[in-house]
C-alpha positions in Angstrom: 57.3 38.6 -15.4 60.2 40.1 -17.0 60.8 43.6 -15.7 63.3 46.3 -16.2 66.6 46.6 -14.3 64.9 48.5 -11.4 61.9 46.2 -11.2 59.5 48.5 -13.0 57.1 47.0 -15.4 58.0 47.4 -19.1 55.8 49.7 -21.1 55.9 51.8 -24.3 54.9 54.8 -22.3 57.7 54.6 -19.9 60.1 53.8 -22.8 61.9 50.9 -20.9 61.1 48.1 -23.2 64.0 45.9 -24.2 63.5 44.3 -27.6 64.8 40.7 -27.3 65.6 40.5 -31.1 67.9 43.4 -30.6 69.6 41.7 -27.5 70.1 38.6 -29.7 71.8 40.6 -32.4 74.0 42.4 -29.8 74.9 39.6 -27.3 73.7 36.3 -29.0 70.7 34.0 -28.4 72.7 31.8 -26.1 73.8 34.6 -23.8 70.0 35.8 -23.6 68.7 32.3 -23.0 71.2 31.6 -20.3 70.5 35.0 -18.6 66.8 34.2 -18.5 67.5 30.7 -17.2 69.9 32.0 -14.4 67.4 34.6 -13.3 64.3 32.3 -13.4 63.8 31.7 -9.7 60.4 30.3 -8.9 58.0 33.0 -7.6 60.3 35.9 -8.6 60.1 38.4 -11.5 63.2 38.8 -13.6 65.0 42.1 -13.5 66.6 42.3 -16.9 69.5 44.5 -17.8 71.9 44.6 -20.5 74.8 44.3 -18.0 73.5 40.9 -16.8 73.2 39.6 -20.4 76.7 41.1 -21.3 78.0 39.0 -18.3 76.6 35.8 -19.5 78.0 36.5 -23.0 81.5 36.7 -21.2 80.6 33.2 -20.2 80.1 32.1 -23.6 83.3 33.5 -24.6 84.9 31.6 -21.7 83.6 28.4 -23.0 84.6 29.1 -26.6 88.2 29.9 -25.3 88.3 26.7 -23.2 87.5 24.8 -26.4 90.2 26.5 -28.3 92.8 25.4 -25.6 91.6 22.0 -26.0 91.8 22.0 -29.8 95.3 23.5 -29.7 96.5 20.9 -27.3 94.9 18.2 -29.1 92.5 17.3 -26.3 89.7 16.1 -28.7 87.1 13.4 -28.2 88.3 9.9 -28.1 85.4 7.1 -28.6 87.7 4.6 -26.8 88.3 6.6 -23.7 87.1 5.1 -20.5 86.7 7.6 -17.6 87.2 4.8 -15.2 90.6 4.1 -16.3 92.2 7.4 -15.3 95.3 7.2 -13.1 96.2 10.7 -12.9 94.6 12.3 -9.6 93.6 15.3 -11.6 91.8 13.5 -14.2 90.1 11.3 -11.7 88.9 14.4 -9.9 87.3 16.0 -13.2 85.6 12.8 -14.0 83.9 13.0 -10.5 82.9 16.7 -10.9 81.3 15.8 -14.1 79.2 13.3 -12.2 78.4 15.8 -9.6 77.2 18.2 -12.1 75.1 15.7 -14.1 73.3 14.9 -10.7 72.8 18.6 -9.9 71.4 19.5 -13.3 68.9 16.5 -13.3 67.6 17.3 -9.7 67.2 20.9 -10.6 65.4 20.5 -13.9 63.3 17.8 -12.6 61.9 20.4 -10.2 61.9 23.2 -12.8 64.4 25.0 -10.9 66.2 26.2 -14.1 68.1 29.2 -12.4 69.8 26.5 -9.9 70.6 24.4 -13.1 72.1 27.4 -15.0 74.2 28.3 -11.8 75.5 24.9 -11.4 76.7 24.8 -15.1 78.1 28.3 -14.7 80.1 27.2 -11.8 81.5 24.0 -13.3 82.4 25.5 -16.5 84.0 28.8 -15.4 85.4 27.7 -11.9 86.0 24.0 -11.9 86.9 23.3 -15.6 88.5 26.6 -16.8 89.9 28.1 -13.8 91.3 24.9 -12.2 91.1 21.8 -14.3 92.6 23.3 -17.4 95.5 24.9 -15.1 96.4 21.6 -13.8 96.5 19.9 -17.1 99.2 22.5 -18.3 102.2 21.0 -16.5 101.3 17.6 -17.9 100.7 18.6 -21.4 104.1 20.4 -21.4 105.9 17.6 -19.7 107.6 14.4 -21.0 105.4 11.8 -19.6 103.8 10.4 -22.6 101.3 8.1 -20.7 100.1 11.0 -18.6 99.9 13.3 -21.7 97.7 10.8 -23.5 95.4 10.2 -20.7 95.0 13.8 -19.9 94.3 14.9 -23.4 91.6 12.1 -23.5 90.2 13.1 -20.2 90.2 16.8 -21.2 88.4 16.1 -24.4 85.9 13.8 -22.8 85.1 16.5 -19.9 84.5 19.2 -22.4 82.2 16.8 -24.4 80.3 16.3 -21.1 79.9 20.1 -20.5 78.6 20.6 -24.1 76.0 18.1 -23.8 74.9 19.0 -20.3 74.8 22.9 -21.5 73.1 22.1 -24.6 69.3 22.4 -23.3 70.2 25.8 -22.0 72.7 27.0 -24.9 71.9 25.1 -28.0 73.7 27.2 -30.6 77.2 27.6 -29.4 77.4 24.1 -27.8 76.2 22.5 -31.2 78.8 24.6 -33.0 81.6 23.5 -30.8 80.6 20.0 -30.9 81.0 19.8 -34.6 84.1 21.9 -34.6 86.1 19.7 -32.1 85.3 16.5 -34.1 84.1 17.1 -37.6 83.6 13.3 -38.1 80.8 12.8 -35.6 77.9 10.9 -37.0 75.4 12.6 -34.7 74.4 16.2 -34.1 74.7 17.3 -30.2 70.9 17.5 -29.9 70.8 13.8 -30.7 73.5 12.8 -28.3 72.7 10.9 -25.2 72.4 12.4 -21.8 75.4 11.1 -19.5 74.4 7.9 -17.6 77.1 7.6 -15.0 76.4 8.2 -11.5 77.9 8.6 -8.1 80.1 5.5 -8.8 82.3 7.8 -11.1 83.1 9.9 -8.1 86.7 9.1 -6.7 86.5 10.2 -3.1 90.2 10.2 -2.6 91.0 12.2 -5.8 88.1 14.6 -4.9 89.5 15.3 -1.3 93.0 15.7 -2.6 92.2 18.1 -5.4 89.8 20.0 -3.4 92.4 20.5 -0.6 94.9 21.7 -3.2 92.4 24.2 -4.6 91.6 25.5 -1.1 95.4 25.8 -0.3 95.9 27.9 -3.6 92.8 29.9 -3.0 93.7 30.9 0.6 97.1 32.1 -0.4 95.7 34.0 -3.2 93.3 35.6 -0.9 95.7 36.7 1.7 98.1 38.1 -1.0 95.3 40.1 -2.2 94.0 41.2 1.3 97.4 42.7 2.5 98.4 44.0 -0.9 101.3 41.7 -1.6 102.6 42.9 -5.0 101.2 40.6 -7.8 104.7 39.8 -9.3 106.3 39.1 -5.8 107.3 35.5 -5.3 107.0 34.8 -1.7 107.5 31.8 0.8 104.6 29.9 2.3 104.8 27.4 5.3 102.5 24.9 6.7 102.5 24.1 10.3 100.9 20.9 12.0 100.4 19.0 8.8 99.5 15.6 9.0 101.1 12.7 6.8 98.1 12.8 4.2 98.4 16.5 3.6 102.2 16.4 3.5 101.8 13.7 0.8 99.3 16.0 -1.0 101.8 18.8 -1.1 104.5 16.6 -2.2 102.7 15.3 -5.1 101.5 18.7 -6.4 104.2 21.0 -5.2 105.1 22.5 -8.5 101.5 23.2 -9.4 101.1 25.1 -5.9 104.3 27.1 -6.7 103.0 28.0 -10.1 99.4 28.9 -9.5 99.9 30.7 -5.9 103.0 32.6 -7.2 105.4 31.2 -4.6 109.2 30.9 -4.4 109.2 28.1 -2.1 106.7 26.2 0.1 107.6 23.9 3.0 106.8 22.9 6.5 107.8 24.6 9.8 106.7 24.4 13.5 107.9 28.0 13.9 106.1 31.1 12.9 108.3 33.9 11.7 107.9 37.5 12.9 105.7 39.5 10.5 103.7 36.6 9.2 100.0 36.2 7.9 98.4 33.1 9.1 95.3 31.2 8.4 93.8 27.7 9.3 93.4 24.9 6.6 91.9 22.0 7.9 94.3 20.4 10.4 97.2 22.7 9.2 98.0 26.4 9.6 99.2 28.3 6.5 102.0 30.8 7.3 103.0 33.5 4.9 106.2 35.4 6.1 105.7 38.9 4.9 108.5 40.9 6.6 110.5 42.8 3.9 107.7 41.8 1.3 105.3 44.5 2.5 105.3 47.5 5.2 103.4 45.6 7.8 102.8 48.6 10.0 101.7 50.7 7.0 99.3 47.8 6.0 97.9 47.4 9.5 97.1 51.2 9.5 95.5 51.0 6.0 93.2 48.0 7.0 92.3 49.9 10.2 91.3 53.0 8.1 89.3 50.7 5.6 87.7 48.9 8.4 86.5 52.2 9.9 85.2 53.4 6.5 83.1 50.3 6.1 81.8 50.7 9.6 80.7 54.2 8.6 79.0 53.1 5.6 77.1 50.4 7.5 75.9 52.8 10.1 74.3 55.0 7.4 72.3 52.0 5.8 71.3 50.6 9.3 70.0 54.0 10.2 68.0 54.1 7.0 66.8 50.6 7.4 65.6 51.2 11.0 63.6 54.2 10.1 59.9 53.0 10.1 58.9 55.9 7.8 61.4 54.9 5.1 60.3 51.3 5.4 56.5 52.3 5.1 57.0 54.5 2.2 60.0 53.4 0.1 59.4 51.0 -2.8 60.1 47.4 -2.0 63.1 47.3 -4.5 64.6 50.4 -2.9 64.5 48.7 0.6 65.8 45.6 -0.9 68.7 47.4 -2.6 69.6 49.1 0.6 69.8 45.7 2.4 71.9 44.3 -0.2 74.4 47.1 0.2 74.4 46.9 3.9 75.2 43.1 3.4 78.0 43.9 0.9 79.5 46.4 3.3 79.4 43.9 6.1 81.1 41.3 4.0 83.8 43.8 3.1 84.3 44.7 6.6 84.6 41.2 7.8 87.2 40.5 5.1 89.2 43.3 6.3 88.9 42.2 9.9 90.1 38.8 8.8 93.0 40.3 7.1 94.0 42.4 10.0 93.7 39.4 12.4 96.1 37.4 10.2 98.8 40.0 10.2 98.4 40.6 14.0 98.4 36.7 14.7 102.3 36.5 14.8 
């Protein structure tokens, strides 16, 4: 059942009916379709709001902009491209990611879990392809290695094609438009294109482990920078302690990528921890960010303690309400659930602040 954003049943008398034709005019049919799929969890009603549809319209825009990037860099479909021929680690990684997505979608759709299918597609398009893989391609496409450039163009065009095919059941209109736009000489419409047939054999375990490690390294540096208020424009130093040979090799191969995406001045190895550093564990290694002179560490510790106390106070308010038997007996279920979600949100926020404080106080 589709309900309004507060969980109420839609009716003319309440004036809370949302006309789907108006939503299509404002946000597009694909954004509405994706919203309904993403929220269609088995056994649960859909709480529909314009804000959610707007969010998935942004997803459609993200896909369109990714296609524009590919087109501008001549990353177009190549019928002769063989995904198994890739030599560049990033390209081997994206081939494997497409194989993982195909498996996730098939399993979800076979059991009618369309919400899981939509979320898997969203994650792969927004995070894997747009936020990471396209960023990995930029140094290669702007470089001088002709063989690497040719392979990367073909791999990028192929990966985008796979995403369009796999998104097509949920978003038929924008995917068909992009399918024709990227290659006007196609003999078949997207709706007639074959579903991907590759399986787990397309997953390169070594490339997956390497690029996943690079992604987690960059993400961890970005997280620490954000948590302790390092200025966005500041180029800082990063150090890795207790790295094994495999991790040292990964960093050596992707050093320039890490420097650019993590906004670092330098990154290297050290067995010492400078005073005033933030620290975090990454598999076998310890990531160290020397921050003395970059931020006022004493002031940042004070700020974090203040924010932790504030989050704790918010949590106590919700815990008191949710332990009140009268409130639980009389409040609507959606109100109780909202309070539980807000309590969980404050708890997660406090935990992140505690992690940030621990990192600053570790050295």
